[in-house]
Backbone bond lengths (Angstrom), bond angles and torsions (degrees), N, CA, C in turn:
res aa  C-N    CA-C-N  psi(-1)  N-CA   C-N-CA  omega(-1)  CA-C   N-CA-C  phi
1 M - - - 1.470 - - 1.536 110.14 -
2 R 1.319 116.32 131.29 1.460 120.85 -178.36 1.527 110.70 -70.02
3 T 1.333 115.41 132.07 1.457 120.41 175.51 1.521 109.02 -82.93
4 R 1.303 116.58 123.35 1.465 120.16 -178.16 1.523 110.30 -68.78
5 P 1.339 118.22 130.73 1.468 120.77 176.76 1.527 110.54 -59.06
6 K 1.323 116.42 143.40 1.460 120.44 -177.91 1.525 111.55 -61.39
7 K 1.337 116.66 -38.79 1.461 119.95 -179.00 1.516 110.59 -60.33
8 E 1.308 116.93 -41.79 1.464 121.45 178.78 1.521 110.58 -63.87
9 A 1.328 116.49 -41.47 1.467 120.76 179.06 1.524 110.91 -64.67
10 I 1.339 116.50 -41.15 1.467 121.05 178.48 1.527 110.38 -62.01
11 Q 1.318 116.85 -43.32 1.463 121.20 179.42 1.523 111.41 -62.35
12 E 1.327 116.31 -36.08 1.462 120.21 178.27 1.525 111.17 -67.11
13 V 1.339 116.34 -39.72 1.464 119.79 178.01 1.527 110.06 -64.73
14 L 1.334 117.16 -44.08 1.467 120.75 178.25 1.521 111.47 -60.43
15 K 1.306 115.75 -40.22 1.462 120.66 179.21 1.522 110.77 -64.82
16 W 1.328 116.01 -37.03 1.472 121.54 -178.46 1.532 112.00 -71.63
17 L 1.334 117.72 -34.29 1.463 120.69 -177.35 1.527 111.00 -64.34
18 P 1.345 118.23 138.42 1.472 120.00 175.63 1.523 110.70 -65.41
19 S 1.326 116.93 158.91 1.468 122.08 -172.22 1.525 113.26 -56.87
20 H 1.346 117.36 -36.12 1.462 119.68 -176.05 1.528 113.21 -80.44
21 L 1.345 116.83 -5.16 1.469 120.27 -179.31 1.524 113.09 -118.75
22 K 1.325 117.31 14.60 1.465 120.02 -178.27 1.532 112.10 -58.21
23 F 1.320 117.28 -33.42 1.466 120.18 -176.17 1.525 112.86 -74.14
24 T 1.341 118.58 -8.29 1.462 120.56 -174.49 1.522 113.93 -82.65
25 L 1.338 117.76 -7.62 1.463 120.09 171.24 1.524 106.62 -89.86
26 M 1.318 116.41 112.86 1.468 120.49 -171.28 1.520 111.49 -125.35
27 V 1.325 114.42 163.54 1.460 121.88 174.18 1.525 107.60 -123.56
28 A 1.339 115.97 133.42 1.464 121.05 -178.75 1.518 110.27 -62.70
29 Q 1.331 115.16 135.09 1.471 121.95 -176.15 1.522 108.64 -121.71
30 G 1.327 116.70 121.47 1.461 119.60 176.41 1.509 113.60 71.97
31 I 1.338 117.84 27.15 1.461 121.52 177.06 1.524 108.34 -116.96
32 Q 1.306 117.29 120.72 1.459 121.12 177.24 1.531 108.83 -85.90
33 G 1.329 116.40 135.10 1.459 120.44 175.99 1.512 113.97 68.54
34 F 1.327 117.74 40.50 1.472 121.14 179.38 1.529 109.57 -75.94
35 H 1.344 118.28 115.13 1.463 119.43 -173.99 1.525 114.18 -148.94
36 P 1.336 120.88 22.95 1.466 119.03 179.97 1.526 111.91 -73.03
37 K 1.325 115.44 147.37 1.469 121.32 175.32 1.527 106.12 -134.23
38 A 1.307 115.94 94.25 1.462 120.12 -175.71 1.523 110.23 -153.61
39 V 1.321 114.96 147.46 1.462 122.01 175.17 1.520 107.34 -130.90
40 F 1.339 116.49 132.20 1.461 122.01 176.86 1.523 107.90 -124.51
41 W 1.330 118.15 137.21 1.459 119.36 -179.92 1.523 112.01 -155.15
42 K 1.339 113.76 161.64 1.462 122.88 174.97 1.509 107.48 -119.95
43 N 1.343 117.48 135.39 1.459 119.73 179.85 1.525 110.79 -96.30
44 D 1.335 116.12 -177.70 1.467 120.36 -176.04 1.526 113.13 -73.14
45 K 1.332 116.94 -2.73 1.470 121.43 175.80 1.530 111.17 -102.82
46 N 1.338 115.52 13.06 1.467 121.92 -177.92 1.522 112.37 59.33
47 E 1.331 116.08 36.91 1.458 122.49 173.69 1.527 108.36 -103.92
48 Y 1.323 116.13 144.39 1.461 121.19 -173.74 1.529 110.49 -115.22
49 Y 1.338 115.45 138.04 1.462 120.36 -176.50 1.526 110.87 -135.97
50 A 1.336 114.42 157.98 1.463 121.85 173.70 1.519 108.96 -135.92
51 L 1.321 115.71 136.62 1.464 122.54 172.81 1.525 106.31 -119.31
52 I 1.323 116.01 113.86 1.461 121.74 -175.00 1.522 108.95 -128.93
53 G 1.336 116.86 136.39 1.453 117.56 -179.32 1.506 114.50 -171.37
54 S 1.309 115.25 -171.55 1.464 121.56 -176.52 1.520 112.85 -98.81
55 S 1.336 117.97 -7.84 1.466 120.63 -171.51 1.520 113.18 -76.99
56 N 1.327 115.80 132.42 1.456 121.20 163.26 1.522 107.67 -81.75
57 L 1.322 116.65 163.01 1.467 119.92 177.16 1.525 109.16 -84.98
58 T 1.336 115.79 70.23 1.460 121.59 -178.18 1.520 110.33 -128.38
59 H 1.325 115.60 162.20 1.465 121.17 176.99 1.525 110.31 -59.14
60 A 1.335 116.69 -43.52 1.462 120.65 -178.80 1.521 111.78 -63.57
61 A 1.330 116.99 -40.09 1.465 120.47 -179.01 1.519 111.88 -61.80
62 F 1.335 115.97 -37.55 1.462 120.03 -177.25 1.529 113.47 -86.64
63 N 1.326 117.96 -17.47 1.462 119.43 -170.85 1.524 115.99 -122.02
64 S 1.329 119.63 -30.39 1.460 118.73 -174.21 1.523 115.34 -133.16
65 N 1.317 118.04 -26.48 1.466 119.30 -177.65 1.524 112.00 -71.40
66 Y 1.320 115.74 157.74 1.460 121.79 168.75 1.528 106.61 -91.15
67 E 1.315 116.26 113.32 1.459 121.81 -176.53 1.523 110.04 -126.23
68 A 1.327 115.99 158.94 1.461 121.36 176.32 1.519 108.91 -129.07
69 N 1.327 116.70 119.46 1.462 122.42 179.68 1.520 109.06 -131.59
70 I 1.310 116.16 150.05 1.457 119.47 -179.65 1.524 110.15 -134.60
71 L 1.315 116.22 135.29 1.463 123.69 174.05 1.517 107.53 -110.56
72 T 1.329 116.33 126.73 1.457 119.11 -177.85 1.523 111.24 -144.29
73 K 1.300 115.40 150.02 1.459 121.41 173.24 1.526 107.97 -81.90
74 I 1.332 117.26 139.69 1.464 120.84 -179.50 1.523 109.85 -128.02
75 S 1.326 115.98 166.12 1.465 120.97 179.74 1.525 110.71 -80.97
76 E 1.319 115.98 163.94 1.466 120.15 176.69 1.527 110.74 -61.37
77 Q 1.342 116.85 -38.25 1.463 121.09 179.34 1.528 111.05 -62.27
78 D 1.328 116.73 -42.76 1.465 119.83 178.46 1.528 111.14 -67.72
79 F 1.333 116.51 -34.29 1.460 120.60 177.57 1.529 110.37 -63.94
80 I 1.331 116.36 -41.74 1.467 121.09 178.54 1.530 110.29 -64.18
81 K 1.330 116.51 -40.69 1.470 120.28 177.23 1.526 110.72 -62.73
82 A 1.337 115.99 -40.84 1.470 120.53 179.46 1.526 110.49 -63.98
83 K 1.341 117.01 -38.63 1.464 120.53 178.53 1.528 110.86 -65.16
84 S 1.328 116.56 -39.36 1.467 120.04 178.55 1.524 110.77 -65.18
85 W 1.330 116.18 -40.96 1.469 120.76 177.56 1.527 110.27 -62.99
86 A 1.331 115.91 -44.21 1.465 120.11 179.25 1.522 110.85 -64.27
87 N 1.338 116.91 -35.50 1.463 120.03 -179.76 1.527 111.32 -65.68
88 E 1.338 117.67 -32.56 1.465 120.73 175.46 1.524 110.41 -61.68
89 I 1.332 116.19 -37.79 1.465 121.04 178.11 1.527 110.00 -70.24
90 V 1.335 116.16 -42.07 1.467 121.10 179.30 1.525 110.62 -57.08
91 M 1.333 116.95 -40.17 1.465 120.93 -178.76 1.530 112.15 -68.26
92 K 1.331 116.94 -10.93 1.468 121.40 177.09 1.525 110.43 -114.63
93 S 1.332 116.06 23.42 1.466 121.23 -176.76 1.522 110.22 -129.56
94 I 1.332 115.37 163.67 1.463 120.86 173.00 1.521 108.61 -131.42
95 P 1.331 117.83 152.67 1.465 120.17 179.05 1.523 112.12 -67.32
96 V 1.313 115.46 145.92 1.462 121.43 171.19 1.526 106.71 -80.00
97 S 1.331 117.19 123.68 1.463 120.65 -177.00 1.517 109.70 -147.13
98 E 1.328 116.68 -173.25 1.463 120.49 -173.44 1.528 112.43 -62.21
99 D 1.336 117.46 -41.88 1.465 119.08 -179.36 1.528 111.15 -65.60
100 W 1.342 116.84 -36.87 1.467 120.47 177.86 1.524 110.88 -68.99
101 L 1.328 117.11 -43.60 1.465 121.01 -178.55 1.523 112.37 -64.55
102 E 1.326 116.54 -33.57 1.466 119.86 179.35 1.525 111.94 -62.41
103 E 1.323 116.53 -29.34 1.465 121.02 -178.81 1.527 112.77 -98.94
104 Y 1.333 116.80 -6.90 1.469 119.92 -174.41 1.521 111.99 -70.69
105 Q 1.317 115.38 131.37 1.460 121.95 173.98 1.518 107.81 -130.61
106 E 1.318 116.02 125.99 1.458 119.97 -178.33 1.522 110.00 -68.11
107 A 1.326 115.71 130.36 1.465 120.38 -177.73 1.520 110.97 -70.87
108 E 1.316 114.87 144.42 1.457 119.55 174.26 1.522 109.35 -73.72
109 I 1.343 116.05 150.41 1.459 120.13 178.78 1.519 108.72 -66.12
110 N 1.323 116.00 123.85 1.459 121.40 -178.55 1.517 107.99 -140.18
111 Y 1.295 116.83 117.59 1.461 120.89 -174.91 1.528 112.95 -84.65
112 K 1.334 115.55 -2.53 1.452 119.58 175.16 1.518 108.78 -94.15
113 K 1.318 116.09 133.48 1.465 119.95 179.96 1.519 110.79 -68.47
114 S 1.309 115.74 130.35 1.461 120.07 177.82 1.520 109.61 -81.31
115 T 1.308 116.02 138.12 1.466 119.88 179.20 1.521 111.82 -88.72
116 V 1.336 116.09 -13.88 1.467 120.66 -179.54 1.514 108.70 -124.85
117 R 1.315 116.40 127.67 1.452 120.34 178.73 1.515 109.17 -118.93
118 Q 1.314 115.85 121.09 1.468 119.48 -179.06 1.517 109.88 -70.12
119 S 1.318 115.86 133.72 1.453 120.59 177.21 1.520 110.21 -67.02
120 V 1.329 115.37 143.09 1.463 119.72 176.87 1.519 110.35 -59.33
121 M 1.332 117.11 -38.15 1.458 120.40 -179.12 1.521 111.96 -68.58
122 D 1.338 117.59 -21.78 1.459 119.46 176.63 1.518 111.03 -61.69
123 K 1.342 115.86 -25.48 1.458 120.72 -178.55 1.527 111.58 -85.19
124 L 1.322 116.90 -12.47 1.461 121.12 -179.31 1.521 108.21 -101.98
125 F 1.299 116.11 104.30 1.463 118.99 -178.36 1.520 109.05 -72.79
126 M 1.320 116.14 111.67 1.457 121.23 177.37 1.524 107.14 -140.16
127 E 1.303 116.21 107.47 1.462 121.06 -174.96 1.519 110.62 -85.43
128 M 1.316 115.93 126.39 1.456 120.89 179.77 1.525 110.10 -69.81
129 P 1.337 117.81 144.88 1.468 119.77 175.54 1.526 110.44 -67.32
130 N 1.317 116.06 163.55 1.464 120.81 -178.29 1.525 111.32 -61.29
131 Y 1.320 115.98 134.90 1.463 121.08 -179.61 1.527 109.83 -76.72
132 N 1.332 115.78 138.49 1.463 121.28 -179.81 1.529 108.05 -142.65
133 Q 1.321 116.78 107.94 1.457 121.71 -174.96 1.528 112.14 -63.10
134 E 1.333 117.51 -35.63 1.468 120.15 -179.91 1.522 111.10 -65.12
135 L 1.341 116.39 -42.33 1.461 119.76 178.40 1.525 111.27 -66.74
136 I 1.320 116.94 -38.99 1.465 120.81 177.65 1.529 109.89 -61.88
137 A 1.331 116.40 -43.75 1.467 120.65 178.90 1.529 110.83 -62.56
138 A 1.351 116.24 -39.98 1.468 120.61 178.51 1.526 110.79 -64.62
139 R 1.325 117.01 -40.67 1.465 120.13 179.43 1.529 111.09 -66.60
140 R 1.309 117.12 -39.66 1.467 119.83 178.34 1.524 110.82 -63.88
141 K 1.341 115.73 -35.07 1.463 119.59 176.22 1.527 110.20 -66.23
142 Q 1.333 117.54 -41.61 1.467 121.14 177.06 1.526 110.85 -58.42
143 M 1.318 116.10 -40.81 1.462 120.15 -178.49 1.525 111.46 -70.37
144 R 1.328 116.51 -35.22 1.474 119.03 174.48 1.527 110.06 -66.17
145 N 1.332 116.29 -40.33 1.470 119.95 176.70 1.524 110.72 -60.51
146 H 1.327 115.62 -38.99 1.466 120.14 -178.93 1.530 111.23 -61.44
147 Q 1.307 116.50 -35.99 1.465 119.83 -178.64 1.528 112.12 -63.41
148 T 1.332 117.39 -24.53 1.468 120.39 -179.52 1.527 112.22 -71.48
149 V 1.339 117.28 -21.10 1.470 120.51 -179.10 1.528 112.00 -122.74
150 C 1.320 116.40 6.86 1.467 120.68 -173.76 1.524 112.38 -56.46
151 N 1.321 117.60 -47.28 1.467 120.68 -178.33 1.526 111.51 -66.00
152 Q 1.338 116.76 -39.44 1.468 120.28 177.32 1.530 110.87 -62.89
153 L 1.327 115.32 -42.72 1.464 120.36 -179.29 1.525 110.87 -64.84
154 K 1.322 116.74 -42.11 1.465 120.62 178.69 1.527 111.06 -64.05
155 N 1.322 115.92 -39.53 1.461 119.73 178.83 1.524 110.98 -65.81
156 L 1.338 116.58 -39.66 1.467 121.37 177.50 1.528 110.52 -61.98
157 I 1.322 116.65 -44.94 1.465 121.54 179.27 1.527 110.43 -62.83
158 K 1.322 116.65 -42.27 1.468 121.09 -179.71 1.524 111.13 -64.09
159 Q 1.331 116.83 -42.01 1.469 120.87 179.05 1.524 111.21 -64.94
160 C 1.323 116.40 -42.49 1.466 120.62 179.63 1.525 110.50 -65.27
161 A 1.327 117.07 -41.14 1.464 121.27 178.76 1.526 111.06 -61.19
162 A 1.326 116.05 -33.69 1.465 121.29 -179.64 1.524 112.74 -83.66
163 G 1.339 117.48 -1.40 1.457 121.07 178.46 1.510 114.26 80.88
164 K 1.334 117.71 17.55 1.460 121.31 -178.15 1.527 112.78 -88.64
165 I 1.344 116.91 -9.82 1.464 122.50 178.95 1.520 108.11 -132.02
166 D 1.335 117.59 135.70 1.465 118.57 179.58 1.528 110.75 -84.32
167 N 1.323 115.59 175.44 1.465 121.48 -174.61 1.525 113.01 -57.91
168 N 1.340 116.49 -47.86 1.464 120.57 -176.27 1.524 112.34 -64.69
169 D 1.336 116.21 -43.84 1.465 119.93 179.58 1.529 110.80 -64.76
170 F 1.327 115.58 -40.83 1.464 118.90 178.88 1.525 110.20 -62.54
171 Y 1.325 116.17 -45.83 1.471 120.70 -177.96 1.527 110.64 -58.01
172 G 1.332 116.60 -43.35 1.461 120.72 -179.76 1.519 112.42 -64.63
173 E 1.331 116.36 -48.27 1.464 120.32 -178.80 1.522 111.86 -69.33
174 F 1.318 115.56 -37.60 1.465 120.70 -179.44 1.526 110.74 -61.79
175 N 1.335 116.53 -39.96 1.466 120.82 179.83 1.526 112.86 -69.13
176 K 1.315 116.57 -21.06 1.466 119.55 175.24 1.530 110.94 -78.21
177 L 1.337 115.61 -36.99 1.464 120.56 -175.34 1.524 113.24 -90.37
178 W 1.320 116.80 -15.90 1.473 122.25 179.77 1.518 106.61 -127.18
179 S 1.333 117.06 89.38 1.468 120.34 -167.81 1.529 111.58 -154.22
180 W 1.334 114.33 164.34 1.461 120.80 171.44 1.526 108.84 -82.57
181 K 1.309 116.38 162.46 1.464 121.10 176.30 1.526 111.31 -61.52
182 S 1.341 116.31 -35.16 1.463 121.32 -175.12 1.525 112.85 -76.19
183 E 1.319 117.70 -10.89 1.468 120.79 -178.94 1.523 111.03 -85.77
184 N 1.347 114.37 172.81 1.465 121.15 178.18 1.538 111.39 52.17
185 K 1.343 113.75 50.22 1.470 121.87 178.52 1.532 111.99 57.96
186 G 1.323 114.97 38.59 1.463 119.82 178.04 1.511 114.35 79.55
187 E 1.341 116.46 7.91 1.463 120.98 -178.61 1.528 111.71 -108.98
188 G 1.326 116.69 20.64 1.459 119.69 179.96 1.521 112.12 -66.61
189 V 1.326 115.55 160.86 1.470 121.13 -177.48 1.529 111.47 -71.32
190 G 1.333 115.98 -36.45 1.464 119.43 -177.26 1.512 112.64 81.40
191 N 1.339 115.93 36.78 1.467 119.45 -177.48 1.526 114.02 -120.56
192 R 1.329 118.24 -8.10 1.466 118.61 -176.68 1.523 110.57 -78.82
193 F 1.340 115.85 133.94 1.460 121.50 -177.87 1.526 112.73 -81.07
194 Q 1.331 117.19 -30.16 1.463 121.24 -165.01 1.527 113.77 -103.56
195 D 1.340 114.69 176.93 1.464 120.61 -176.34 1.531 111.49 -82.97
196 K 1.341 116.18 -166.24 1.465 121.64 -174.11 1.523 114.26 -83.61
197 T 1.325 117.25 -3.38 1.467 120.44 -173.65 1.515 112.29 -53.71
198 W 1.325 117.36 -42.76 1.466 120.21 -174.57 1.529 111.88 -63.50
199 K 1.343 117.36 -30.96 1.464 119.97 -179.13 1.518 110.97 -67.87
200 R 1.343 115.87 -28.30 1.469 119.84 179.24 1.533 111.58 -84.11
201 T 1.320 116.29 -34.21 1.472 119.83 -172.33 1.523 113.96 -105.13
202 G 1.328 117.42 -18.19 1.459 119.51 -171.91 1.512 116.16 -98.41
203 K 1.343 117.79 -7.35 1.466 119.98 -173.83 1.520 112.70 -60.58
204 S 1.324 116.99 -33.36 1.470 120.43 -177.38 1.524 112.76 -88.17
205 S 1.320 117.36 6.51 1.464 121.17 -177.91 1.528 111.01 -66.96
206 D 1.322 115.98 159.01 1.464 121.64 175.13 1.527 107.24 -85.33
207 F 1.323 116.12 93.39 1.459 120.05 -173.80 1.524 112.83 -72.54
208 R 1.317 117.36 -24.85 1.467 116.89 177.83 1.530 110.34 -65.78
209 K 1.327 116.30 -44.87 1.467 118.96 178.30 1.529 110.31 -63.28
210 L 1.335 116.38 -41.27 1.461 120.04 177.82 1.525 110.54 -58.69
211 C 1.322 116.34 -44.51 1.467 120.43 -178.02 1.527 111.94 -70.67
212 I 1.320 117.38 -34.31 1.469 120.20 175.21 1.526 109.52 -59.89
213 A 1.333 115.47 -42.90 1.466 120.29 179.93 1.530 111.03 -65.11
214 I 1.334 116.82 -46.11 1.469 120.33 -179.91 1.524 110.53 -63.02
215 Q 1.338 116.71 -43.95 1.464 120.75 -179.25 1.526 111.31 -63.55
216 S 1.323 117.19 -35.37 1.469 121.05 177.74 1.522 110.86 -61.54
217 V 1.325 116.15 -38.20 1.472 120.32 177.72 1.526 110.20 -69.53
218 F 1.342 116.77 -44.58 1.467 120.28 178.94 1.529 111.23 -58.16
219 D 1.324 116.72 -35.64 1.466 121.42 -176.63 1.529 113.30 -83.31
220 A 1.315 117.28 -12.51 1.469 120.94 -173.80 1.527 111.45 -75.82
221 P 1.348 117.44 139.91 1.470 119.61 173.46 1.523 110.16 -67.32
222 L 1.313 116.42 157.13 1.464 121.81 -176.35 1.523 112.34 -53.80
223 T 1.334 116.81 -42.81 1.465 120.31 -175.85 1.522 112.72 -68.42
224 E 1.336 117.77 -16.72 1.465 121.41 -178.01 1.529 112.47 -109.48
225 R 1.330 116.78 -4.78 1.474 119.39 -166.84 1.529 113.10 -62.31
226 D 1.325 118.37 -45.10 1.468 119.82 -179.91 1.522 110.99 -59.39
227 N 1.330 116.42 -43.13 1.469 120.27 178.88 1.524 111.45 -62.43
228 V 1.330 116.20 -41.35 1.468 120.63 -179.81 1.528 110.23 -66.22
229 V 1.324 117.38 -42.22 1.471 120.83 178.48 1.522 110.35 -58.78
230 A 1.326 116.75 -49.08 1.473 120.73 -179.99 1.527 110.96 -59.86
231 K 1.321 115.80 -44.20 1.468 120.86 -178.75 1.527 111.11 -62.99
232 Q 1.330 117.42 -42.13 1.468 121.04 -177.88 1.527 111.82 -69.93
233 I 1.322 117.60 -37.51 1.467 119.90 176.72 1.524 110.09 -62.69
234 D 1.318 116.70 -43.32 1.469 120.24 178.95 1.526 111.12 -65.13
235 W 1.329 116.40 -37.04 1.469 120.16 178.26 1.528 110.42 -66.85
236 L 1.332 117.58 -43.28 1.464 121.00 178.70 1.524 111.28 -63.24
237 K 1.322 116.54 -36.97 1.466 119.51 176.53 1.522 110.03 -64.16
238 E 1.324 116.15 -44.60 1.470 121.07 179.05 1.523 110.87 -60.01
239 C 1.342 116.39 -34.25 1.469 121.65 -179.76 1.529 112.51 -84.32
240 G 1.329 117.07 -6.09 1.460 120.70 179.61 1.513 114.41 74.89
241 V 1.334 117.70 28.46 1.467 121.61 -179.92 1.526 108.82 -87.67
242 S 1.328 116.38 106.36 1.468 120.96 -173.28 1.526 113.07 -68.47
243 T 1.322 118.01 -26.86 1.467 121.11 -178.00 1.529 112.64 -76.89
244 R 1.345 116.62 8.67 1.476 120.19 177.24 1.529 111.46 -65.79
245 G 1.344 116.86 -16.74 1.458 120.28 -179.07 1.509 111.82 -87.23
246 S 1.323 116.71 -87.21 1.464 121.01 -170.92 1.529 113.75 -66.21
247 V 1.335 118.61 -47.03 1.466 120.50 -175.81 1.523 110.94 -71.11
248 F 1.322 117.10 -49.64 1.464 121.44 179.87 1.530 110.46 -57.72
249 S 1.333 116.33 -47.36 1.465 119.33 -176.45 1.526 111.85 -68.96
250 E 1.352 117.82 -33.17 1.468 117.49 177.64 1.522 111.42 -69.49
251 M 1.330 117.74 -35.93 1.460 119.14 175.98 1.529 110.50 -60.80
252 L 1.332 116.27 -37.83 1.466 120.03 177.49 1.524 110.51 -69.37
253 C 1.325 116.66 -42.57 1.463 120.94 -178.64 1.528 111.19 -64.90
254 Q 1.321 117.09 -37.64 1.462 120.73 177.90 1.528 111.04 -65.98
255 E 1.331 116.38 -40.13 1.465 121.01 -176.72 1.528 112.24 -82.73
256 Y 1.337 116.41 -36.15 1.472 121.02 -177.35 1.540 109.10 -130.26
257 P 1.334 117.77 68.22 1.469 120.04 -173.48 1.524 114.66 -64.04
258 D 1.328 117.31 -19.46 1.462 119.64 178.78 1.520 112.73 -87.16
259 R 1.351 117.27 -4.87 1.465 119.54 -173.40 1.524 114.84 -119.97
260 Y 1.344 118.11 -35.18 1.465 119.20 -171.07 1.531 112.30 -128.70
261 P 1.341 117.15 132.75 1.467 121.45 179.05 1.524 112.02 -89.71
262 V 1.316 116.13 160.25 1.463 121.34 168.75 1.525 107.46 -72.70
263 L 1.332 116.07 139.36 1.465 120.16 179.96 1.521 108.50 -117.41
264 N 1.327 115.95 102.28 1.461 121.00 179.56 1.526 108.99 -146.17
265 A 1.334 116.99 -170.96 1.468 120.89 -175.03 1.532 113.57 -58.28
266 P 1.346 119.85 -45.20 1.466 118.91 -179.89 1.527 113.74 -60.97
267 I 1.337 117.07 -42.87 1.468 118.81 -179.32 1.524 110.21 -67.01
268 K 1.331 117.32 -32.47 1.469 119.99 177.53 1.529 110.78 -66.71
269 K 1.343 116.64 -37.36 1.469 119.99 175.84 1.530 110.46 -65.67
270 F 1.318 115.82 -40.70 1.466 121.75 177.91 1.528 110.58 -59.88
271 L 1.321 117.07 -43.70 1.463 121.64 -179.54 1.520 111.38 -68.59
272 E 1.331 115.74 -40.40 1.463 119.80 179.24 1.527 110.74 -62.72
273 E 1.322 116.17 -42.99 1.463 120.26 -179.97 1.528 111.37 -65.43
274 N 1.327 116.47 -32.00 1.460 121.05 -179.46 1.527 113.08 -92.81
275 K 1.352 115.89 7.97 1.469 122.46 175.17 1.529 112.54 56.77
276 F 1.334 114.58 42.08 1.462 120.39 177.17 1.522 109.86 -73.42
277 K 1.322 116.92 131.66 1.464 121.47 179.23 1.520 109.89 -137.67
278 S 1.332 116.61 127.48 1.459 121.03 173.71 1.520 109.34 -81.86
279 A 1.327 115.70 178.18 1.459 120.23 176.65 1.524 109.98 -64.24
280 K 1.324 116.97 145.28 1.464 121.48 178.14 1.526 109.97 -59.61
281 G 1.334 114.84 134.01 1.459 119.51 177.37 1.512 114.66 80.09
282 A 1.338 118.12 6.04 1.464 120.69 -179.27 1.523 110.45 -68.43
283 S 1.323 116.21 143.03 1.461 120.80 176.46 1.524 109.38 -72.84
284 E 1.332 116.18 169.84 1.462 120.79 -179.56 1.526 111.21 -60.86
285 G 1.332 115.49 -41.41 1.464 119.83 179.16 1.514 112.27 -65.88
286 S 1.328 116.30 -41.45 1.463 121.02 178.52 1.525 110.90 -63.38
287 K 1.329 117.29 -40.18 1.470 121.18 178.28 1.533 110.90 -62.69
288 Y 1.330 116.18 -38.77 1.465 119.43 -179.24 1.526 111.40 -65.54
289 I 1.335 117.48 -41.29 1.461 119.97 178.92 1.521 110.76 -70.08
290 D 1.325 117.16 -36.94 1.465 121.29 173.97 1.532 109.11 -55.22
291 L 1.332 115.87 -50.38 1.462 121.23 178.60 1.527 111.20 -59.28
292 S 1.328 116.87 -46.97 1.466 121.39 -177.76 1.520 111.28 -57.65
293 M 1.325 116.44 -45.79 1.461 120.83 -176.79 1.523 111.71 -67.26
294 K 1.325 116.93 -37.90 1.468 119.51 -179.67 1.530 111.43 -72.15
295 L 1.327 117.02 -35.49 1.462 119.03 177.08 1.526 110.89 -70.25
296 R 1.341 117.33 -34.59 1.473 119.67 174.96 1.525 110.01 -60.67
297 A 1.326 115.86 -44.94 1.465 120.48 -179.92 1.524 111.16 -65.37
298 L 1.331 116.26 -37.43 1.465 120.67 179.46 1.525 110.77 -63.68
299 L 1.337 116.75 -43.76 1.464 120.20 -179.91 1.520 111.72 -66.04
300 A 1.332 116.58 -31.46 1.467 120.62 -179.38 1.524 112.34 -65.68
301 M 1.333 116.68 -15.86 1.464 121.27 -177.84 1.528 112.85 -89.81
302 Q 1.348 117.06 -0.79 1.463 120.79 179.52 1.528 109.37 -140.09
303 S 1.317 117.09 175.02 1.465 119.84 -174.50 1.526 114.20 -125.72
304 E 1.334 118.33 -10.22 1.468 120.25 -175.66 1.523 112.27 -75.57
305 I 1.328 117.19 -44.03 1.461 121.79 -177.07 1.523 108.53 -93.80
306 K 1.322 116.24 121.26 1.459 121.36 -170.75 1.520 113.59 -78.06
307 D 1.339 117.40 -38.24 1.459 119.66 -175.38 1.529 110.46 -154.26
308 L 1.326 116.01 -177.80 1.465 121.18 -175.67 1.525 112.31 -73.05
309 A 1.317 117.33 -23.53 1.469 120.07 175.33 1.529 110.14 -67.49
310 E 1.320 116.72 -38.27 1.463 120.17 177.74 1.524 111.04 -71.99
311 L 1.324 116.76 -37.82 1.466 119.72 175.40 1.524 110.02 -60.19
312 D 1.329 116.55 -38.65 1.464 121.34 -178.00 1.520 112.23 -59.91
313 V 1.325 117.84 -41.92 1.468 119.20 -176.96 1.529 110.74 -66.29
314 L 1.321 117.35 -32.71 1.466 120.80 177.39 1.524 110.96 -72.26
315 V 1.327 115.94 -38.54 1.471 120.49 177.90 1.520 110.08 -65.47
316 Q 1.336 116.80 -44.97 1.465 120.21 179.70 1.524 111.47 -60.65
317 A 1.329 116.56 -42.37 1.465 120.18 -178.39 1.523 111.66 -64.70
318 E 1.321 116.64 -34.04 1.465 120.58 -175.20 1.521 113.43 -89.07
319 Y 1.337 117.12 -30.11 1.463 119.31 -170.99 1.526 114.46 -113.83
320 R 1.320 117.93 -2.19 1.465 119.00 178.76 1.521 109.70 -84.87
321 N 1.340 116.65 132.26 1.466 121.17 -179.03 1.523 111.53 -71.31
322 R 1.336 115.44 -40.58 1.459 119.53 -176.53 1.526 110.03 -96.64
323 T 1.299 116.09 166.79 1.466 120.58 179.59 1.529 111.05 -115.61
324 D 1.345 116.66 19.20 1.468 119.61 -176.89 1.525 110.18 -81.78
325 I 1.315 114.76 66.94 1.458 118.88 -179.87 1.523 108.63 -140.95
326 D 1.303 115.94 143.15 1.455 121.97 -175.10 1.528 109.12 -98.63
327 W 1.334 116.97 107.30 1.469 120.38 -179.12 1.524 111.65 -88.58
328 E 1.325 117.21 -4.75 1.468 119.67 -176.46 1.521 110.85 -86.00
């Protein structure tokens, strides 16, 4: 019987996954001796289960090997612990996607333990933008400025999500709390990362839907946050909310700078130049989480750039055509 190549099997799994879950097939990154075989789930009756065992998903495991597997019911508390453990692995993993598959080569069977393991990210050519200490310092100042209005901004978003503020009022207040120093007669906060484009194109956006999406992410537990982000981006796209890109992603980057990047024209140019490709058929939300996870892994391989907010300022400086941006 022919043994199916692993690459072919991986492609079949990716094809089977729905568009909004393409990013959930991952490969462990920077983990030595990764060998868990476990499944945890909750059913529609709010019952929790675990399937743990020695079997790999191979023909031999199911047909000829001697294996030991156990299926057991578990408590909600144990399920939550299992999710936290799995999330630790997720933070050291990257999604399997087209760029990864293009470089994937199945290892030959070798019964000698290798002392050197090539990082998965080593196979993904992604060149970091030029480092600039002045720009990094300016971005850190912007983030400190943001902290002075963070609670006000969150309260504004929460009120808008609840329908207590209309579009026009939100737009006016939002521009006061998310602004350059040079705006609002020189009294701006000095916390906005991006240029003026959104003020010209975003005024007619449905801000209540945008705020509902942002609030859903703020309310999400850590173990569910990536899934919620992907789901909300796809929902905003379905609703035709154009600010789901730059504005939504900057709110995430400001709140979770170690987890989510800004998604705008410069970062798209950066990705295009680095030949970044998500899984075929991935939804917009799934592509964003794919990107987020790979950039997290990329930053983990160096020490100069602290988070994705700092990476963003370098990308903007290198890939933005215009210079209409306030770095002060």
